[in-house]
PLY file of the C-alpha trace (Angstrom):
ply
format ascii 1.0
element vertex 279
property float x
property float y
property float z
element edge 278
property int vertex1
property int vertex2
end_header
102.72 24.03 -39.80
101.27 27.46 -40.58
97.66 28.20 -39.66
95.50 30.90 -41.21
93.22 32.63 -38.72
90.12 34.51 -39.91
88.78 36.75 -37.17
86.42 39.61 -36.38
86.37 42.13 -33.56
84.64 45.18 -32.17
87.49 47.67 -31.82
85.78 49.77 -29.14
87.54 48.15 -26.22
90.95 47.73 -27.84
93.96 49.99 -28.24
94.27 48.82 -31.83
95.61 45.56 -33.20
99.31 45.73 -32.34
100.58 44.36 -29.03
101.40 47.11 -26.49
102.75 46.91 -22.98
99.98 47.16 -20.35
97.28 47.97 -22.93
94.50 45.72 -24.20
95.00 45.00 -27.91
93.56 42.44 -30.31
96.95 40.90 -31.01
97.76 40.70 -27.32
94.46 38.99 -26.47
94.60 36.44 -29.29
98.26 35.61 -28.64
97.50 35.14 -24.95
94.59 32.82 -25.80
96.80 30.79 -28.15
99.45 30.48 -25.43
96.78 29.20 -23.04
95.16 26.70 -25.40
98.39 25.44 -26.97
100.24 25.40 -23.61
103.10 27.47 -24.91
104.72 30.88 -24.44
105.65 33.64 -26.83
103.12 33.10 -29.62
103.66 35.70 -32.37
100.94 36.51 -34.90
101.44 38.07 -38.31
98.44 40.11 -39.47
97.18 41.27 -42.87
96.64 44.85 -41.72
97.11 46.55 -38.37
94.04 48.48 -37.29
94.13 51.60 -35.10
92.48 52.13 -31.74
88.70 51.94 -32.13
88.71 50.48 -35.66
86.65 47.32 -36.18
87.16 44.22 -38.35
84.94 41.48 -39.66
87.43 40.14 -42.21
90.83 40.32 -40.55
93.39 37.61 -41.40
96.46 36.52 -39.43
98.82 33.55 -39.39
100.66 31.64 -36.71
103.17 28.78 -36.87
102.52 25.79 -34.62
103.88 22.31 -34.18
101.75 19.38 -35.33
101.87 17.85 -31.87
100.72 21.13 -30.29
97.72 21.19 -32.60
96.83 17.54 -31.96
97.09 18.08 -28.22
94.77 21.10 -28.39
92.04 18.94 -29.97
92.68 15.60 -28.29
89.46 15.64 -26.21
87.24 16.33 -29.21
85.94 14.27 -32.10
86.23 17.35 -34.34
89.23 18.01 -36.57
92.02 19.70 -34.57
91.58 23.10 -36.27
87.82 23.06 -35.55
88.47 22.18 -31.93
91.04 24.98 -31.75
88.47 27.54 -32.94
86.01 26.45 -30.27
88.58 26.45 -27.50
89.99 29.86 -28.43
86.52 31.42 -28.53
85.89 29.90 -25.13
88.93 31.72 -23.72
88.52 35.06 -25.54
86.11 37.81 -24.57
83.14 38.12 -26.91
84.35 41.33 -28.60
86.82 39.23 -30.61
85.89 35.99 -32.38
87.86 33.44 -34.37
85.59 32.74 -37.33
87.65 29.91 -38.79
91.14 28.40 -38.75
92.64 26.51 -41.69
95.99 24.98 -42.50
97.63 27.58 -44.73
98.88 26.65 -48.22
102.60 26.66 -48.91
103.98 30.18 -49.29
101.09 31.87 -47.44
101.90 35.00 -45.46
98.91 36.85 -44.01
100.55 40.23 -44.56
102.79 39.94 -47.58
100.72 37.51 -49.67
97.66 39.81 -49.62
96.84 41.57 -52.89
94.23 43.95 -51.45
92.42 45.07 -48.33
88.85 46.40 -48.34
87.46 48.78 -45.74
84.04 50.36 -45.22
83.37 53.71 -43.58
79.83 54.48 -42.36
78.25 57.89 -41.72
74.67 58.71 -40.66
74.29 62.20 -42.09
70.71 62.96 -41.04
68.52 62.42 -38.00
66.25 60.16 -40.06
68.98 57.53 -40.56
70.72 57.84 -37.18
70.30 54.71 -35.06
71.61 54.93 -31.47
72.09 51.16 -31.47
74.73 51.53 -34.21
76.60 54.44 -32.64
79.69 52.29 -32.05
80.13 51.56 -35.77
78.51 54.55 -37.52
79.63 58.18 -37.28
76.82 60.66 -36.71
77.26 63.72 -38.94
75.29 66.99 -38.70
75.10 67.82 -42.42
73.74 65.86 -45.39
76.48 64.72 -47.77
76.44 64.95 -51.57
77.60 61.44 -52.47
77.75 61.88 -56.29
80.09 64.85 -55.86
82.21 62.86 -53.39
82.45 60.03 -55.92
83.62 62.40 -58.65
86.29 63.74 -56.32
87.35 60.28 -55.18
87.76 59.04 -58.75
90.71 61.43 -59.12
92.62 59.46 -56.48
92.41 56.00 -58.06
95.50 54.19 -59.30
99.07 53.94 -58.08
99.88 57.20 -56.30
102.04 58.62 -53.53
99.48 59.11 -50.74
101.88 60.96 -48.41
99.35 63.82 -48.12
96.85 61.40 -46.54
99.23 59.39 -44.35
100.96 59.66 -41.02
104.53 59.08 -42.15
106.48 56.19 -40.61
110.26 56.13 -40.77
111.50 53.95 -43.63
107.99 53.14 -44.90
106.75 53.98 -48.38
103.50 55.92 -48.89
103.00 54.65 -52.45
99.80 52.65 -52.76
97.46 51.42 -55.49
93.93 52.60 -54.76
91.62 50.18 -56.60
88.12 51.28 -55.55
86.70 54.27 -53.69
82.94 54.73 -53.87
80.15 56.07 -51.67
76.61 54.66 -51.70
73.69 54.56 -49.31
72.70 51.29 -47.70
69.13 50.08 -47.29
68.69 52.34 -44.23
70.08 55.47 -45.89
73.47 55.41 -44.15
76.32 56.72 -46.31
78.86 53.92 -46.79
82.26 54.32 -48.45
83.88 51.17 -49.78
87.62 51.57 -50.16
89.97 48.95 -51.61
93.73 49.16 -52.14
96.70 46.84 -52.28
97.62 48.23 -48.85
97.00 51.31 -46.71
99.40 53.49 -44.78
98.75 54.87 -41.29
95.55 57.00 -41.12
95.14 56.82 -44.91
91.50 55.67 -45.06
90.29 58.05 -42.37
92.12 60.95 -44.02
90.62 60.13 -47.40
87.21 60.10 -45.73
87.86 63.49 -44.12
88.85 65.01 -47.45
85.75 63.68 -49.23
83.39 64.67 -46.41
84.61 68.28 -46.66
83.76 68.14 -50.37
80.44 66.39 -49.79
79.17 69.05 -47.41
80.24 71.86 -49.76
83.18 73.32 -47.85
85.62 72.37 -50.61
85.29 71.94 -54.36
85.79 68.49 -55.96
89.20 69.43 -57.37
90.55 69.83 -53.84
91.08 66.07 -53.42
93.50 65.96 -56.36
95.23 69.14 -55.17
95.82 67.62 -51.74
97.24 64.45 -53.32
99.65 66.46 -55.48
100.96 68.24 -52.37
102.81 65.00 -51.50
103.18 65.91 -47.79
100.78 65.44 -44.89
98.10 68.13 -45.24
96.97 69.46 -41.83
93.77 70.87 -43.36
92.51 67.32 -44.00
90.47 66.01 -41.06
91.21 62.48 -39.86
87.71 61.07 -39.36
86.72 59.21 -36.16
88.00 55.66 -35.89
84.74 53.97 -34.93
83.18 54.46 -38.38
85.85 52.28 -39.99
85.69 48.49 -40.47
88.15 46.16 -42.19
85.75 44.07 -44.26
87.90 41.69 -46.30
91.44 40.77 -47.34
92.10 39.34 -50.80
94.76 36.78 -51.75
95.92 35.34 -55.09
95.70 31.71 -56.17
97.65 29.28 -53.99
100.35 28.86 -56.63
101.04 32.62 -56.52
101.17 33.16 -52.75
104.94 32.88 -52.36
105.71 35.10 -55.35
103.29 37.73 -54.09
104.95 37.70 -50.66
108.38 38.27 -52.21
107.06 41.07 -54.41
105.34 42.83 -51.49
108.53 42.97 -49.44
110.18 45.20 -52.05
109.96 48.96 -51.33
108.09 50.62 -54.17
108.81 53.82 -56.05
106.58 55.49 -58.61
107.43 54.84 -62.25
107.97 58.23 -63.95
105.49 58.94 -66.76
106.89 58.56 -70.26
0 1
1 2
2 3
3 4
4 5
5 6
6 7
7 8
8 9
9 10
10 11
11 12
12 13
13 14
14 15
15 16
16 17
17 18
18 19
19 20
20 21
21 22
22 23
23 24
24 25
25 26
26 27
27 28
28 29
29 30
30 31
31 32
32 33
33 34
34 35
35 36
36 37
37 38
38 39
39 40
40 41
41 42
42 43
43 44
44 45
45 46
46 47
47 48
48 49
49 50
50 51
51 52
52 53
53 54
54 55
55 56
56 57
57 58
58 59
59 60
60 61
61 62
62 63
63 64
64 65
65 66
66 67
67 68
68 69
69 70
70 71
71 72
72 73
73 74
74 75
75 76
76 77
77 78
78 79
79 80
80 81
81 82
82 83
83 84
84 85
85 86
86 87
87 88
88 89
89 90
90 91
91 92
92 93
93 94
94 95
95 96
96 97
97 98
98 99
99 100
100 101
101 102
102 103
103 104
104 105
105 106
106 107
107 108
108 109
109 110
110 111
111 112
112 113
113 114
114 115
115 116
116 117
117 118
118 119
119 120
120 121
121 122
122 123
123 124
124 125
125 126
126 127
127 128
128 129
129 130
130 131
131 132
132 133
133 134
134 135
135 136
136 137
137 138
138 139
139 140
140 141
141 142
142 143
143 144
144 145
145 146
146 147
147 148
148 149
149 150
150 151
151 152
152 153
153 154
154 155
155 156
156 157
157 158
158 159
159 160
160 161
161 162
162 163
163 164
164 165
165 166
166 167
167 168
168 169
169 170
170 171
171 172
172 173
173 174
174 175
175 176
176 177
177 178
178 179
179 180
180 181
181 182
182 183
183 184
184 185
185 186
186 187
187 188
188 189
189 190
190 191
191 192
192 193
193 194
194 195
195 196
196 197
197 198
198 199
199 200
200 201
201 202
202 203
203 204
204 205
205 206
206 207
207 208
208 209
209 210
210 211
211 212
212 213
213 214
214 215
215 216
216 217
217 218
218 219
219 220
220 221
221 222
222 223
223 224
224 225
225 226
226 227
227 228
228 229
229 230
230 231
231 232
232 233
233 234
234 235
235 236
236 237
237 238
238 239
239 240
240 241
241 242
242 243
243 244
244 245
245 246
246 247
247 248
248 249
249 250
250 251
251 252
252 253
253 254
254 255
255 256
256 257
257 258
258 259
259 260
260 261
261 262
262 263
263 264
264 265
265 266
266 267
267 268
268 269
269 270
270 271
271 272
272 273
273 274
274 275
275 276
276 277
277 278
């Protein structure tokens, strides 16, 4: 059977999500814990979105395939349902900077990566001494200049829709840089911290942090609002765009369609996209 894993982690102590030889990663730690609890070897997780070194998550989603007997055996000493017992046992094995929040039996057709219809990230910046909290320094970027959020929002609105985001991405061989950017908006939270909420069907490597770097340059007055659209139209990685620090970024949530549409969405997502020429 296929299990859906909902998990959260503090990315500070990890070299990103993806398993790497001799480096501590979220995938490596969770797979090792599953091997221990399920008494198996070679567990392989599929994740909704790989996060880079230092990036956090409170709404990450992954899936793993297990045998029914393996699952029953993992919970045999508990009166709880097997998936509930599995959550407790995994959290007992894992370090506290990664937590399984829940595990459920996945519906037919579910694929944590390809069934997703959007991912939502938040990026947090403390742009004045009055809102800087040393206790949050691992999740909030401290910035020396106050940012003009309305101007940043006007600039960001130019980037919405299906676009080729090659100018904001670290290109990977054979991978498309076409994405549908659904939301991009800055607001201040109750403490005055500037928070960007960014949602797209998917993100390419360094895309969110590059978008943030572009908008921060506009927000502090070094660039005019039109610059964001000009960078996008360049269609190649722009070295003048700063990639913002990883620790300000958190994967907040992954969205999925109705159960009846999961399989179709997975098939659609596997197709390499190209932009439809304007008529």
